[in-house]
C-alpha positions as a printed Julia matrix, in Angstrom:
332×3 Matrix{Float64}:
  41.42   -9.19    7.71
  40.85   -6.2     5.4
  38.5    -3.59    6.83
  35.79   -2.55    4.44
  35.3     1.21    4.01
  32.26    2.56    5.87
  29.86    4.62    3.79
  28.0     7.23    5.86
  24.49    8.13    4.78
  22.93   11.29    6.12
  19.32   10.73    7.21
  17.11   13.44    8.65
  15.83   13.03   12.22
  12.25   13.14   10.95
  12.8    10.14    8.67
  14.22    8.08   11.53
  11.65    8.89   14.23
   8.33    9.49   12.48
   7.22    5.96   11.63
   5.1     4.17   14.18
   4.49    1.41   11.64
   6.49    0.26    8.64
   4.13   -1.21    6.05
   5.94   -3.68    3.78
   4.17   -4.53    0.52
   5.65   -7.03   -1.97
   4.5    -6.11   -5.48
   4.53   -8.38   -8.51
   2.33   -7.87  -11.59
  -0.76   -6.61   -9.76
  -1.61   -3.6   -11.89
  -5.35   -4.35  -11.73
  -5.53   -4.23   -7.92
  -2.53   -2.18   -6.8
  -4.24    1.2    -6.72
  -6.96   -0.02   -4.36
  -4.35   -1.54   -2.08
  -2.1     1.54   -2.0
  -5.0     3.94   -1.51
  -6.36    1.87    1.37
  -2.96    2.28    3.07
  -2.59    5.99    2.27
  -6.04    6.62    3.77
  -5.19    4.95    7.07
  -6.2     6.98   10.13
  -2.72    6.3    11.53
  -0.63    8.79    9.57
   2.82    8.22   11.07
   3.74    5.33    8.8
   6.28    4.49    6.16
   5.15    2.42    3.18
   7.89    0.22    1.75
   6.85   -1.15   -1.63
   9.19   -3.84   -2.93
   8.78   -4.33   -6.66
   9.67   -7.95   -7.32
  10.66   -7.54  -10.97
   7.17   -6.72  -12.25
   6.72   -6.85  -16.03
   3.4    -4.96  -16.12
   2.7    -1.36  -15.08
   2.95   -2.03  -11.33
   6.25   -0.16  -10.93
   4.91    2.87  -12.83
   1.88    2.94  -10.54
   4.14    2.85   -7.48
   6.27    5.68   -8.85
   3.14    7.73   -9.51
   2.01    7.41   -5.88
   5.52    7.92   -4.49
   5.7    11.26   -6.3
   2.57   12.35   -4.44
   3.35   11.04   -0.94
   6.84   10.95    0.57
   5.87    8.18    2.98
   6.15    5.73    0.08
   9.57    4.19   -0.52
  10.19    1.97   -3.52
  12.71   -0.87   -3.51
  13.41   -2.68   -6.79
  14.68   -6.23   -6.93
  15.0    -9.01   -9.47
  12.11  -11.44   -9.3
  12.67  -13.59   -6.23
   9.22  -14.12   -4.75
   7.23  -12.56   -1.93
   9.46  -13.99    0.8
  12.56  -12.31   -0.59
  10.6    -9.08   -1.08
   9.35   -9.07    2.51
  12.86   -9.68    3.83
  14.14   -6.81    1.7
  11.46   -4.54    3.14
  12.19   -5.73    6.67
  15.87   -4.87    6.32
  14.95   -1.31    5.33
  12.16   -0.74    7.88
  12.54    1.83   10.66
   9.1     1.78   12.3
   8.29    0.61   15.8
   5.99   -2.04   14.33
   5.85   -4.04   11.1
   2.86   -4.71    8.88
   3.3    -7.12    5.95
   0.48   -6.53    3.48
  -0.28   -8.25    0.18
  -0.66   -6.0    -2.85
  -3.88   -7.58   -4.11
  -5.76   -7.08   -0.81
  -7.24   -3.97    0.78
  -7.9    -2.76    4.29
 -10.22   -0.9     6.63
  -9.14    2.75    7.14
  -8.42    2.23   10.85
  -6.66   -1.12   10.54
  -3.19    0.11   11.49
  -4.43    2.45   14.22
  -6.53   -0.29   15.83
  -3.67   -2.8    15.72
  -1.09   -0.24   16.88
  -3.2     0.88   19.85
  -3.78   -2.73   20.87
  -0.07   -3.48   20.64
   0.83   -0.43   22.71
  -1.83   -1.14   25.33
  -0.63   -4.67   25.97
   3.05   -4.2    25.04
   2.45   -7.04   22.63
   5.08   -8.87   20.62
   2.42   -9.1    17.93
  -1.29   -8.45   17.42
  -3.66  -10.59   15.35
  -6.78   -9.03   13.83
  -9.72  -10.51   11.98
 -10.25  -10.6     8.22
 -12.73  -11.73    5.6
 -12.65  -12.55    1.9
 -13.75  -10.4    -1.01
 -14.97  -12.67   -3.81
 -14.45  -10.96   -7.13
 -16.96  -13.06   -9.07
 -19.88  -12.07   -6.8
 -18.38   -8.8    -5.5
 -19.38   -9.83   -1.99
 -17.59  -10.03    1.34
 -17.61  -13.49    2.93
 -16.98  -14.28    6.59
 -14.12  -16.7     7.29
 -14.48  -18.11   10.82
 -11.32  -20.23   10.72
  -8.84  -17.35   10.34
  -9.16  -16.48   14.04
 -10.43  -19.32   16.24
 -11.67  -17.25   19.15
 -12.93  -20.27   21.11
  -9.33  -21.44   21.54
  -8.05  -18.08   22.78
  -8.09  -17.16   26.5
 -10.51  -14.43   27.66
  -7.62  -12.17   28.66
  -4.66  -10.41   27.08
  -1.77  -10.67   26.63
  -1.18  -14.41   26.39
   1.33  -16.88   24.93
   0.89  -20.12   22.99
   0.79  -22.07   26.25
  -2.61  -20.54   27.05
  -4.17  -21.7    23.76
  -6.59  -24.58   24.25
  -6.31  -26.45   20.94
  -3.67  -27.06   18.28
  -1.55  -23.93   18.52
  -0.78  -24.02   14.79
  -4.46  -23.78   13.84
  -5.53  -20.96   16.17
  -4.21  -18.41   13.68
  -3.47  -18.87    9.98
   0.2   -18.99    8.98
   0.12  -15.82    6.89
   1.56  -12.47    7.97
  -0.81   -9.84    6.57
  -3.42  -10.06    9.38
  -0.87   -9.35   12.09
   1.18   -6.43   13.41
   4.66   -7.23   14.76
   6.92   -5.36   17.14
  10.03   -4.75   15.04
  12.51   -5.19   17.91
  10.85   -8.5    18.8
  11.29   -9.65   15.19
  14.95   -8.64   15.07
  15.83  -10.02   18.51
  14.41  -13.44   17.6
  15.96  -13.46   14.12
  12.63  -13.94   12.34
  12.79  -14.03    8.55
  10.63  -15.2     5.68
  11.64  -18.23    3.66
  12.76  -17.13    0.22
  10.67  -19.57   -1.77
   7.71  -19.1    -4.11
   4.86  -20.19   -1.83
   4.33  -21.01    1.85
   7.05  -18.44    2.48
   5.44  -16.78    5.52
   4.47  -19.84    7.59
   7.91  -20.19    9.2
   7.95  -16.51   10.18
   4.41  -16.54   11.59
   4.6   -19.78   13.56
   8.12  -19.11   14.82
   6.86  -15.77   16.15
   3.91  -17.56   17.72
   6.03  -19.94   19.79
   8.67  -17.43   20.93
   6.25  -14.59   21.77
   5.52  -13.93   25.42
   2.79  -11.32   24.83
   0.14  -11.82   22.12
  -2.98   -9.72   21.69
  -5.96   -9.91   19.33
  -8.53   -7.59   17.8
 -11.51   -9.57   16.54
 -12.83   -6.79   14.27
 -12.58   -7.45   10.53
  -9.84   -5.05    9.48
  -8.51   -6.64    6.27
 -10.13   -8.0     3.12
  -8.41  -10.8     1.23
  -9.15  -10.77   -2.49
 -10.15  -14.14   -3.92
 -10.41  -14.98   -7.6
  -7.73  -12.62   -8.9
  -5.43  -14.25  -11.45
  -2.43  -12.25  -10.23
  -2.71  -13.44   -6.64
   0.54  -14.42   -4.95
  -0.92  -17.88   -4.24
  -1.57  -19.06   -7.82
   2.0   -20.27   -8.39
   1.61  -23.36   -6.17
   1.3   -25.66   -9.18
   4.89  -24.76  -10.08
   6.17  -24.85   -6.5
   4.24  -27.7    -4.93
   7.14  -28.75   -2.71
   7.39  -25.42   -0.87
   4.95  -26.38    1.88
   7.18  -29.33    2.78
  10.24  -27.08    3.02
   8.25  -24.78    5.3
   7.19  -27.64    7.56
  10.78  -28.92    7.77
  12.05  -25.45    8.67
   9.38  -25.02   11.33
  10.33  -28.32   12.95
  13.97  -27.23   12.97
  12.99  -23.99   14.7
  10.97  -25.87   17.34
  13.97  -28.12   17.99
  16.26  -25.1    18.21
  13.95  -23.46   20.77
  13.89  -26.77   22.71
  10.09  -26.98   22.56
   9.56  -29.65   19.91
   9.04  -32.24   22.66
   6.23  -30.05   23.99
   4.57  -29.28   20.64
   5.26  -32.49   18.71
   1.63  -33.68   18.67
   0.35  -30.28   17.53
   3.09  -30.1    14.9
   2.42  -33.59   13.5
  -1.31  -32.9    13.3
  -0.7   -29.6    11.54
   1.8   -31.25    9.19
  -0.84  -33.81    8.19
  -3.47  -31.08    7.75
  -1.2   -28.9     5.62
   0.03  -31.85    3.54
  -3.51  -32.98    2.74
  -4.66  -29.43    2.01
  -1.88  -29.06   -0.54
  -2.57  -32.48   -2.02
  -6.33  -31.89   -2.31
  -5.94  -28.48   -3.93
  -3.42  -29.42   -6.63
  -4.35  -30.41  -10.17
  -2.62  -33.04  -12.26
   0.15  -33.87  -12.86
   1.43  -32.3    -9.63
  -1.28  -34.02   -7.56
   0.09  -37.46   -8.41
   3.68  -36.3    -7.97
   2.92  -34.98   -4.49
   0.91  -38.06   -3.49
   3.83  -40.32   -4.43
   6.31  -38.16   -2.51
   4.13  -38.06    0.6
   3.56  -41.81    0.66
   7.15  -42.81   -0.05
   9.07  -40.2     1.93
   7.46  -37.12    3.4
   4.82  -38.6     5.74
   7.63  -40.44    7.47
  10.04  -37.5     7.49
   7.37  -35.22    8.99
   6.75  -37.67   11.84
   3.25  -38.66   10.66
   3.92  -42.27    9.67
   3.6   -44.83   12.43
   1.34  -42.81   14.72
  -1.87  -44.55   15.9
  -5.31  -43.26   14.92
  -5.82  -41.9    18.45
  -2.88  -39.51   17.93
  -4.77  -37.41   15.39
  -7.24  -34.66   16.21
  -9.19  -34.71   12.95
 -10.85  -38.02   12.14
 -11.53  -37.22    8.47
  -7.93  -36.19    7.87
  -6.69  -39.39    9.46
  -9.09  -41.45    7.34
  -7.76  -39.87    4.14
  -4.2   -40.47    5.29
  -5.0   -44.09    6.16
  -6.58  -44.63    2.75
  -3.54  -43.18    1.0
  -1.21  -45.42    3.0
  -3.59  -48.43    2.73
  -3.49  -48.91    6.49
């Protein structure tokens, strides 16, 4: 074996120790919203943070905006990569993070000034593997904030903290949403459990989020609305699903593999199958033609069976309406 030469990089002590939270922001063609996002992070009441902005090959002025802010605040670090999607960008940021905790924010959203401080204090208080906080939606057409009760199903969460998935009272995969930006993760927990984002166009954070959920021993929540998800923006990271309609299936397959690896699939199979049906139908119902028909054919001929949905009796499913749609598709 040939030893590779080791390149030593001198880093100041301040750079290594100052960050309580590393904020990772994937950036791709969001020039219209990027300033509001960056400023909402710079104005956080928690000052000991590093802000890792990963430019994912933007072709608009996003990179120039990042460079403008980086020149004004040395907490901002810019990483440039060829366009590979938000999952690849988050992984790139994760590899370069040094903070005690990790926050994965989306560049078209914006946040309450005390979001990171609230989440950090909760994590420290309960020595949490991760903290979940509440969020709402900002609708651009009406310029109004809209409550979203399903992002944090408080009725299914125990009245104490910390807790693990075994204390959740309903489908564990529907208690929280499978996106990463409304959560704060202990970085050592993430590294020790080898948690990474799938490097695909959409549904790239579900594997990370739900894998963390089932391996975490200490979870905490903050039910204050601390983040605002922008809806109606053409540059949103979610609008590429028409071109990547199969990504949700790859995410579900990877999640099942992780459950098997952790030797808990036998315990969570019913929850998993019900979530797989829910997520499959959500994708099907929200796709336009011709991808709608393509996905319907794939589900009926292959994927419902491969995901463990086919062959289960009606009594196996939690949601009657979802089962009825599935039964109609399969002509049961």
